[in-house]
A tleap script that builds the chain and sets N, CA, C and O, in Angstrom:
source leaprc.protein.ff14SB
mol = sequence {
  NMET GLN ARG HIE HIE THR SER HIE ALA SER
  THR SER SER GLU LYS ASN PRO PHE LYS ALA
  SER GLU SER GLN TRP ARG PRO ASP ALA GLU
  ILE ARG ALA GLU ILE GLN ARG ARG LEU SER
  GLU ASP PRO LEU LEU ASP ILE SER GLY ILE
  PHE VAL THR VAL SER ASP GLY ARG VAL LEU
  LEU GLU GLY SER VAL GLU ASN ASP GLU VAL
  LYS ARG ARG ILE GLU THR HIE SER ARG GLN
  VAL SER GLY ILE SER GLY HIE ASP SER ASN
  LEU CYS ILE ARG LYS PRO CARG
}
set mol.1.N position { 64.455 -15.958 -29.599 }
set mol.1.CA position { 64.508 -14.981 -30.677 }
set mol.1.C position { 63.183 -14.231 -30.723 }
set mol.1.O position { 62.118 -14.846 -30.782 }
set mol.2.N position { 63.249 -12.928 -30.697 }
set mol.2.CA position { 62.040 -12.118 -30.710 }
set mol.2.C position { 61.672 -11.751 -32.135 }
set mol.2.O position { 62.530 -11.578 -33.001 }
set mol.3.N position { 60.381 -11.640 -32.347 }
set mol.3.CA position { 59.897 -11.192 -33.654 }
set mol.3.C position { 59.668 -9.702 -33.580 }
set mol.3.O position { 59.038 -9.204 -32.647 }
set mol.4.N position { 60.174 -9.002 -34.552 }
set mol.4.CA position { 59.960 -7.564 -34.634 }
set mol.4.C position { 58.934 -7.289 -35.710 }
set mol.4.O position { 59.062 -7.754 -36.843 }
set mol.5.N position { 57.930 -6.539 -35.351 }
set mol.5.CA position { 56.890 -6.194 -36.315 }
set mol.5.C position { 57.289 -4.913 -37.026 }
set mol.5.O position { 57.370 -3.841 -36.427 }
set mol.6.N position { 57.533 -5.055 -38.313 }
set mol.6.CA position { 57.909 -3.889 -39.113 }
set mol.6.C position { 57.026 -3.836 -40.337 }
set mol.6.O position { 56.205 -4.723 -40.570 }
set mol.7.N position { 57.199 -2.812 -41.095 }
set mol.7.CA position { 56.414 -2.691 -42.320 }
set mol.7.C position { 56.828 -3.732 -43.353 }
set mol.7.O position { 56.129 -3.924 -44.349 }
set mol.8.N position { 57.959 -4.410 -43.130 }
set mol.8.CA position { 58.439 -5.424 -44.068 }
set mol.8.C position { 57.890 -6.813 -43.751 }
set mol.8.O position { 58.257 -7.784 -44.413 }
set mol.9.N position { 57.030 -6.922 -42.764 }
set mol.9.CA position { 56.511 -8.233 -42.356 }
set mol.9.C position { 55.808 -8.956 -43.501 }
set mol.9.O position { 55.958 -10.169 -43.646 }
set mol.10.N position { 55.051 -8.234 -44.307 }
set mol.10.CA position { 54.340 -8.900 -45.397 }
set mol.10.C position { 55.304 -9.402 -46.461 }
set mol.10.O position { 55.057 -10.451 -47.058 }
set mol.11.N position { 56.387 -8.692 -46.715 }
set mol.11.CA position { 57.330 -9.158 -47.726 }
set mol.11.C position { 58.087 -10.376 -47.240 }
set mol.11.O position { 58.406 -11.252 -48.043 }
set mol.12.N position { 58.389 -10.464 -45.942 }
set mol.12.CA position { 59.104 -11.639 -45.463 }
set mol.12.C position { 58.216 -12.876 -45.540 }
set mol.12.O position { 58.713 -13.967 -45.821 }
set mol.13.N position { 56.925 -12.735 -45.298 }
set mol.13.CA position { 56.049 -13.900 -45.404 }
set mol.13.C position { 55.830 -14.283 -46.863 }
set mol.13.O position { 55.571 -15.449 -47.158 }
set mol.14.N position { 55.928 -13.327 -47.774 }
set mol.14.CA position { 55.776 -13.640 -49.193 }
set mol.14.C position { 56.958 -14.457 -49.688 }
set mol.14.O position { 56.805 -15.265 -50.604 }
set mol.15.N position { 58.138 -14.262 -49.098 }
set mol.15.CA position { 59.314 -15.012 -49.513 }
set mol.15.C position { 59.197 -16.475 -49.125 }
set mol.15.O position { 59.750 -17.337 -49.808 }
set mol.16.N position { 58.495 -16.772 -48.051 }
set mol.16.CA position { 58.297 -18.146 -47.621 }
set mol.16.C position { 56.837 -18.513 -47.826 }
set mol.16.O position { 56.006 -18.190 -46.977 }
set mol.17.N position { 56.496 -19.178 -48.928 }
set mol.17.CA position { 55.091 -19.485 -49.206 }
set mol.17.C position { 54.490 -20.455 -48.199 }
set mol.17.O position { 53.268 -20.594 -48.130 }
set mol.18.N position { 55.343 -21.140 -47.405 }
set mol.18.CA position { 54.840 -22.113 -46.445 }
set mol.18.C position { 54.631 -21.511 -45.067 }
set mol.18.O position { 54.133 -22.188 -44.168 }
set mol.19.N position { 55.002 -20.249 -44.884 }
set mol.19.CA position { 54.884 -19.623 -43.566 }
set mol.19.C position { 53.412 -19.435 -43.237 }
set mol.19.O position { 52.742 -18.581 -43.816 }
set mol.20.N position { 52.920 -20.228 -42.314 }
set mol.20.CA position { 51.508 -20.157 -41.936 }
set mol.20.C position { 51.332 -19.151 -40.805 }
set mol.20.O position { 52.129 -19.113 -39.869 }
set mol.21.N position { 50.307 -18.357 -40.896 }
set mol.21.CA position { 50.001 -17.451 -39.800 }
set mol.21.C position { 49.362 -18.261 -38.683 }
set mol.21.O position { 48.966 -19.409 -38.887 }
set mol.22.N position { 49.265 -17.661 -37.504 }
set mol.22.CA position { 48.665 -18.376 -36.387 }
set mol.22.C position { 47.231 -18.795 -36.691 }
set mol.22.O position { 46.783 -19.837 -36.213 }
set mol.23.N position { 46.510 -18.011 -37.472 }
set mol.23.CA position { 45.124 -18.357 -37.797 }
set mol.23.C position { 45.050 -19.533 -38.775 }
set mol.23.O position { 44.002 -20.170 -38.886 }
set mol.24.N position { 46.145 -19.831 -39.485 }
set mol.24.CA position { 46.168 -20.939 -40.437 }
set mol.24.C position { 46.703 -22.227 -39.817 }
set mol.24.O position { 46.703 -23.266 -40.476 }
set mol.25.N position { 47.156 -22.184 -38.573 }
set mol.25.CA position { 47.742 -23.357 -37.940 }
set mol.25.C position { 46.737 -24.497 -37.904 }
set mol.25.O position { 45.563 -24.297 -37.594 }
set mol.26.N position { 47.214 -25.693 -38.224 }
set mol.26.CA position { 46.376 -26.892 -38.187 }
set mol.26.C position { 47.182 -28.012 -37.551 }
set mol.26.O position { 48.406 -28.038 -37.673 }
set mol.27.N position { 46.511 -28.937 -36.874 }
set mol.27.CA position { 47.226 -30.090 -36.308 }
set mol.27.C position { 47.868 -30.932 -37.411 }
set mol.27.O position { 47.330 -31.047 -38.512 }
set mol.28.N position { 49.017 -31.514 -37.100 }
set mol.28.CA position { 49.737 -32.344 -38.073 }
set mol.28.C position { 48.865 -33.465 -38.629 }
set mol.28.O position { 48.890 -33.733 -39.830 }
set mol.29.N position { 48.100 -34.116 -37.767 }
set mol.29.CA position { 47.255 -35.231 -38.212 }
set mol.29.C position { 46.211 -34.770 -39.226 }
set mol.29.O position { 45.883 -35.498 -40.162 }
set mol.30.N position { 45.697 -33.570 -39.037 }
set mol.30.CA position { 44.699 -33.025 -39.966 }
set mol.30.C position { 45.337 -32.713 -41.319 }
set mol.30.O position { 44.748 -32.986 -42.365 }
set mol.31.N position { 46.527 -32.148 -41.298 }
set mol.31.CA position { 47.249 -31.847 -42.545 }
set mol.31.C position { 47.542 -33.150 -43.291 }
set mol.31.O position { 47.309 -33.253 -44.495 }
set mol.32.N position { 48.056 -34.139 -42.561 }
set mol.32.CA position { 48.396 -35.421 -43.179 }
set mol.32.C position { 47.155 -36.083 -43.780 }
set mol.32.O position { 47.207 -36.620 -44.886 }
set mol.33.N position { 46.047 -36.043 -43.051 }
set mol.33.CA position { 44.803 -36.651 -43.540 }
set mol.33.C position { 44.335 -35.971 -44.822 }
set mol.33.O position { 43.873 -36.645 -45.744 }
set mol.34.N position { 44.447 -34.651 -44.892 }
set mol.34.CA position { 44.020 -33.949 -46.108 }
set mol.34.C position { 44.924 -34.292 -47.283 }
set mol.34.O position { 44.442 -34.470 -48.401 }
set mol.35.N position { 46.224 -34.385 -47.044 }
set mol.35.CA position { 47.145 -34.761 -48.122 }
set mol.35.C position { 46.810 -36.169 -48.611 }
set mol.35.O position { 46.724 -36.401 -49.816 }
set mol.36.N position { 46.624 -37.098 -47.693 }
set mol.36.CA position { 46.289 -38.477 -48.070 }
set mol.36.C position { 44.990 -38.517 -48.876 }
set mol.36.O position { 44.886 -39.244 -49.864 }
set mol.37.N position { 43.999 -37.725 -48.445 }
set mol.37.CA position { 42.714 -37.693 -49.151 }
set mol.37.C position { 42.909 -37.165 -50.567 }
set mol.37.O position { 42.410 -37.756 -51.525 }
set mol.38.N position { 43.637 -36.047 -50.705 }
set mol.38.CA position { 43.865 -35.458 -52.037 }
set mol.38.C position { 44.571 -36.450 -52.958 }
set mol.38.O position { 44.208 -36.591 -54.125 }
set mol.39.N position { 45.572 -37.130 -52.429 }
set mol.39.CA position { 46.322 -38.084 -53.242 }
set mol.39.C position { 45.448 -39.267 -53.642 }
set mol.39.O position { 45.497 -39.716 -54.787 }
set mol.40.N position { 44.662 -39.767 -52.720 }
set mol.40.CA position { 43.834 -40.936 -53.027 }
set mol.40.C position { 42.691 -40.606 -53.981 }
set mol.40.O position { 42.190 -41.487 -54.679 }
set mol.41.N position { 42.275 -39.332 -54.015 }
set mol.41.CA position { 41.198 -38.929 -54.920 }
set mol.41.C position { 41.679 -38.680 -56.348 }
set mol.41.O position { 40.861 -38.542 -57.257 }
set mol.42.N position { 42.985 -38.623 -56.553 }
set mol.42.CA position { 43.525 -38.405 -57.902 }
set mol.42.C position { 43.559 -39.756 -58.617 }
set mol.42.O position { 44.327 -40.641 -58.238 }
set mol.43.N position { 42.728 -39.914 -59.651 }
set mol.43.CA position { 42.647 -41.215 -60.330 }
set mol.43.C position { 43.923 -41.606 -61.077 }
set mol.43.O position { 44.076 -42.766 -61.461 }
set mol.44.N position { 44.830 -40.670 -61.288 }
set mol.44.CA position { 46.059 -40.969 -62.019 }
set mol.44.C position { 47.201 -41.410 -61.105 }
set mol.44.O position { 48.297 -41.707 -61.580 }
set mol.45.N position { 46.949 -41.455 -59.799 }
set mol.45.CA position { 48.019 -41.787 -58.867 }
set mol.45.C position { 47.808 -43.132 -58.190 }
set mol.45.O position { 46.693 -43.485 -57.806 }
set mol.46.N position { 48.898 -43.872 -58.051 }
set mol.46.CA position { 48.933 -45.065 -57.205 }
set mol.46.C position { 49.842 -44.694 -56.038 }
set mol.46.O position { 51.056 -44.578 -56.202 }
set mol.47.N position { 49.251 -44.509 -54.869 }
set mol.47.CA position { 50.027 -44.018 -53.732 }
set mol.47.C position { 50.371 -45.124 -52.740 }
set mol.47.O position { 50.692 -44.845 -51.585 }
set mol.48.N position { 50.304 -46.375 -53.185 }
set mol.48.CA position { 50.545 -47.489 -52.277 }
set mol.48.C position { 51.956 -47.465 -51.677 }
set mol.48.O position { 52.149 -47.948 -50.561 }
set mol.49.N position { 52.932 -46.922 -52.382 }
set mol.49.CA position { 54.297 -46.883 -51.861 }
set mol.49.C position { 54.730 -45.516 -51.375 }
set mol.49.O position { 55.925 -45.258 -51.235 }
set mol.50.N position { 53.772 -44.635 -51.116 }
set mol.50.CA position { 54.081 -43.253 -50.714 }
set mol.50.C position { 53.781 -43.090 -49.227 }
set mol.50.O position { 52.728 -43.506 -48.744 }
set mol.51.N position { 54.707 -42.487 -48.525 }
set mol.51.CA position { 54.560 -42.247 -47.092 }
set mol.51.C position { 54.592 -40.749 -46.836 }
set mol.51.O position { 55.506 -40.050 -47.275 }
set mol.52.N position { 53.588 -40.267 -46.125 }
set mol.52.CA position { 53.463 -38.846 -45.806 }
set mol.52.C position { 53.638 -38.680 -44.303 }
set mol.52.O position { 52.927 -39.305 -43.516 }
set mol.53.N position { 54.579 -37.841 -43.912 }
set mol.53.CA position { 54.803 -37.526 -42.508 }
set mol.53.C position { 54.659 -36.028 -42.342 }
set mol.53.O position { 55.106 -35.265 -43.198 }
set mol.54.N position { 54.041 -35.594 -41.253 }
set mol.54.CA position { 53.924 -34.169 -40.955 }
set mol.54.C position { 54.381 -33.959 -39.520 }
set mol.54.O position { 53.888 -34.614 -38.601 }
set mol.55.N position { 55.321 -33.049 -39.332 }
set mol.55.CA position { 55.833 -32.734 -37.997 }
set mol.55.C position { 55.957 -31.225 -37.866 }
set mol.55.O position { 56.689 -30.590 -38.625 }
set mol.56.N position { 55.251 -30.655 -36.914 }
set mol.56.CA position { 55.219 -29.195 -36.717 }
set mol.56.C position { 54.832 -28.471 -38.001 }
set mol.56.O position { 55.341 -27.389 -38.293 }
set mol.57.N position { 53.930 -29.077 -38.761 }
set mol.57.CA position { 53.445 -28.461 -39.993 }
set mol.57.C position { 54.325 -28.689 -41.205 }
set mol.57.O position { 53.961 -28.297 -42.314 }
set mol.58.N position { 55.485 -29.321 -41.013 }
set mol.58.CA position { 56.411 -29.569 -42.120 }
set mol.58.C position { 56.105 -30.941 -42.727 }
set mol.58.O position { 56.094 -31.954 -42.028 }
set mol.59.N position { 55.858 -30.953 -44.030 }
set mol.59.CA position { 55.477 -32.166 -44.754 }
set mol.59.C position { 56.728 -32.855 -45.296 }
set mol.59.O position { 57.618 -32.206 -45.845 }
set mol.60.N position { 56.781 -34.173 -45.136 }
set mol.60.CA position { 57.854 -34.976 -45.708 }
set mol.60.C position { 57.217 -36.098 -46.516 }
set mol.60.O position { 56.432 -36.888 -45.991 }
set mol.61.N position { 57.564 -36.160 -47.805 }
set mol.61.CA position { 57.089 -37.221 -48.700 }
set mol.61.C position { 58.231 -38.190 -48.941 }
set mol.61.O position { 59.352 -37.780 -49.242 }
set mol.62.N position { 57.940 -39.490 -48.808 }
set mol.62.CA position { 58.954 -40.510 -49.052 }
set mol.62.C position { 58.339 -41.649 -49.842 }
set mol.62.O position { 57.133 -41.892 -49.786 }
set mol.63.N position { 59.196 -42.342 -50.581 }
set mol.63.CA position { 58.734 -43.488 -51.349 }
set mol.63.C position { 59.247 -43.440 -52.775 }
set mol.63.O position { 60.062 -42.591 -53.136 }
set mol.64.N position { 58.753 -44.364 -53.571 }
set mol.64.CA position { 59.176 -44.409 -54.973 }
set mol.64.C position { 57.951 -44.321 -55.875 }
set mol.64.O position { 56.870 -44.813 -55.548 }
set mol.65.N position { 58.155 -43.684 -57.014 }
set mol.65.CA position { 57.074 -43.454 -57.969 }
set mol.65.C position { 57.520 -43.899 -59.360 }
set mol.65.O position { 58.701 -44.147 -59.604 }
set mol.66.N position { 56.547 -43.995 -60.264 }
set mol.66.CA position { 56.821 -44.496 -61.616 }
set mol.66.C position { 57.643 -43.536 -62.471 }
set mol.66.O position { 58.550 -43.958 -63.190 }
set mol.67.N position { 57.321 -42.230 -62.392 }
set mol.67.CA position { 57.977 -41.272 -63.281 }
set mol.67.C position { 57.907 -39.852 -62.717 }
set mol.67.O position { 57.327 -39.621 -61.656 }
set mol.68.N position { 58.502 -38.913 -63.438 }
set mol.68.CA position { 58.529 -37.507 -63.001 }
set mol.68.C position { 57.142 -36.897 -62.897 }
set mol.68.O position { 56.880 -36.099 -61.996 }
set mol.69.N position { 56.253 -37.264 -63.809 }
set mol.69.CA position { 54.895 -36.714 -63.790 }
set mol.69.C position { 54.172 -37.089 -62.503 }
set mol.69.O position { 53.525 -36.240 -61.890 }
set mol.70.N position { 54.272 -38.332 -62.090 }
set mol.70.CA position { 53.632 -38.790 -60.848 }
set mol.70.C position { 54.248 -38.057 -59.661 }
set mol.70.O position { 53.535 -37.620 -58.758 }
set mol.71.N position { 55.559 -37.925 -59.663 }
set mol.71.CA position { 56.256 -37.209 -58.588 }
set mol.71.C position { 55.743 -35.775 -58.483 }
set mol.71.O position { 55.436 -35.301 -57.389 }
set mol.72.N position { 55.650 -35.089 -59.619 }
set mol.72.CA position { 55.159 -33.698 -59.636 }
set mol.72.C position { 53.720 -33.606 -59.127 }
set mol.72.O position { 53.386 -32.699 -58.365 }
set mol.73.N position { 52.874 -34.539 -59.547 }
set mol.73.CA position { 51.464 -34.503 -59.118 }
set mol.73.C position { 51.357 -34.650 -57.604 }
set mol.73.O position { 50.605 -33.925 -56.953 }
set mol.74.N position { 52.112 -35.590 -57.051 }
set mol.74.CA position { 52.080 -35.812 -55.604 }
set mol.74.C position { 52.583 -34.576 -54.862 }
set mol.74.O position { 51.966 -34.137 -53.891 }
set mol.75.N position { 53.691 -34.022 -55.317 }
set mol.75.CA position { 54.247 -32.832 -54.661 }
set mol.75.C position { 53.295 -31.645 -54.764 }
set mol.75.O position { 53.140 -30.891 -53.803 }
set mol.76.N position { 52.663 -31.475 -55.909 }
set mol.76.CA position { 51.726 -30.368 -56.097 }
set mol.76.C position { 50.528 -30.501 -55.164 }
set mol.76.O position { 50.146 -29.540 -54.497 }
set mol.77.N position { 49.939 -31.685 -55.118 }
set mol.77.CA position { 48.790 -31.901 -54.224 }
set mol.77.C position { 49.171 -31.579 -52.778 }
set mol.77.O position { 48.419 -30.906 -52.073 }
set mol.78.N position { 50.329 -32.057 -52.339 }
set mol.78.CA position { 50.696 -31.885 -50.932 }
set mol.78.C position { 51.058 -30.443 -50.595 }
set mol.78.O position { 50.873 -30.015 -49.456 }
set mol.79.N position { 51.565 -29.695 -51.556 }
set mol.79.CA position { 51.898 -28.283 -51.309 }
set mol.79.C position { 50.658 -27.396 -51.234 }
set mol.79.O position { 50.720 -26.307 -50.664 }
set mol.80.N position { 49.546 -27.834 -51.792 }
set mol.80.CA position { 48.331 -27.018 -51.832 }
set mol.80.C position { 47.532 -27.050 -50.536 }
set mol.80.O position { 46.564 -26.304 -50.391 }
set mol.81.N position { 47.915 -27.884 -49.613 }
set mol.81.CA position { 47.199 -28.006 -48.342 }
set mol.81.C position { 47.535 -26.804 -47.457 }
set mol.81.O position { 48.699 -26.431 -47.311 }
set mol.82.N position { 46.514 -26.216 -46.878 }
set mol.82.CA position { 46.747 -25.042 -46.029 }
set mol.82.C position { 47.327 -25.449 -44.680 }
set mol.82.O position { 47.095 -26.556 -44.193 }
set mol.83.N position { 48.081 -24.537 -44.092 }
set mol.83.CA position { 48.605 -24.734 -42.749 }
set mol.83.C position { 49.974 -25.372 -42.676 }
set mol.83.O position { 50.490 -25.575 -41.577 }
set mol.84.N position { 50.591 -25.700 -43.826 }
set mol.84.CA position { 51.907 -26.313 -43.750 }
set mol.84.C position { 52.975 -25.242 -43.561 }
set mol.84.O position { 52.836 -24.113 -44.030 }
set mol.85.N position { 54.043 -25.623 -42.864 }
set mol.85.CA position { 55.125 -24.668 -42.599 }
set mol.85.C position { 56.340 -24.934 -43.468 }
set mol.85.O position { 57.256 -24.113 -43.524 }
set mol.86.N position { 56.356 -26.073 -44.146 }
set mol.86.CA position { 57.467 -26.419 -45.026 }
set mol.86.C position { 57.143 -27.693 -45.782 }
set mol.86.O position { 56.154 -28.369 -45.498 }
set mol.87.N position { 57.996 -28.012 -46.753 }
set mol.87.CA position { 57.715 -29.164 -47.617 }
set mol.87.C position { 59.029 -29.765 -48.091 }
set mol.87.O position { 59.870 -29.075 -48.667 }
set mol.88.N position { 59.197 -31.066 -47.840 }
set mol.88.CA position { 60.376 -31.787 -48.315 }
set mol.88.C position { 59.910 -33.033 -49.051 }
set mol.88.O position { 58.953 -33.690 -48.641 }
set mol.89.N position { 60.593 -33.349 -50.133 }
set mol.89.CA position { 60.246 -34.532 -50.902 }
set mol.89.C position { 61.478 -35.413 -51.078 }
set mol.89.O position { 62.496 -34.984 -51.622 }
set mol.90.N position { 61.366 -36.642 -50.613 }
set mol.90.CA position { 62.393 -37.649 -50.847 }
set mol.90.C position { 61.857 -38.721 -51.780 }
set mol.90.O position { 62.260 -39.881 -51.702 }
set mol.91.N position { 60.945 -38.328 -52.663 }
set mol.91.CA position { 60.393 -39.270 -53.629 }
set mol.91.C position { 61.455 -39.583 -54.679 }
set mol.91.O position { 62.153 -38.684 -55.150 }
set mol.92.N position { 61.575 -40.842 -55.039 }
set mol.92.CA position { 62.531 -41.207 -56.080 }
set mol.92.C position { 61.792 -41.958 -57.192 }
set mol.92.O position { 60.741 -42.561 -56.978 }
set mol.93.N position { 62.378 -41.895 -58.372 }
set mol.93.CA position { 61.801 -42.543 -59.546 }
set mol.93.C position { 62.300 -43.990 -59.580 }
set mol.93.O position { 63.502 -44.247 -59.518 }
set mol.94.N position { 61.347 -44.936 -59.679 }
set mol.94.CA position { 61.731 -46.357 -59.773 }
set mol.94.C position { 62.390 -46.621 -61.111 }
set mol.94.O position { 62.007 -46.060 -62.137 }
set mol.95.N position { 63.375 -47.475 -61.078 }
set mol.95.CA position { 64.034 -47.872 -62.322 }
set mol.95.C position { 63.153 -48.889 -63.035 }
set mol.95.O position { 62.586 -49.774 -62.394 }
set mol.96.N position { 63.031 -48.770 -64.359 }
set mol.96.CA position { 62.228 -49.743 -65.108 }
set mol.96.C position { 62.832 -51.138 -64.972 }
set mol.96.O position { 64.048 -51.304 -64.877 }
set mol.97.N position { 61.950 -52.132 -64.964 }
set mol.97.CA position { 62.428 -53.514 -64.806 }
set mol.97.C position { 62.705 -54.140 -66.141 }
set mol.97.O position { 63.114 -55.299 -66.206 }
savepdb mol mol.pdb
quit
């Protein structure tokens, strides 16, 4: 599939906030390390049951969390990392015991 450069190129990239330009490309391991660092530096998060995978710049979060607030914080931190091409969250809320 060929890319056509048109005057609409900027609007198409605005529709996809995760579309990284070639200058923003980062290795998956570097993206994952930054996400892990951001999560571990947040004093309100316990990330012991959270798994972060990055493949071709696409972030996948998996695991279980205490509540919606924790889920939102984790997703927000991981979306703020530069160079990602997409973001998926399979985080689930643990049922109270």
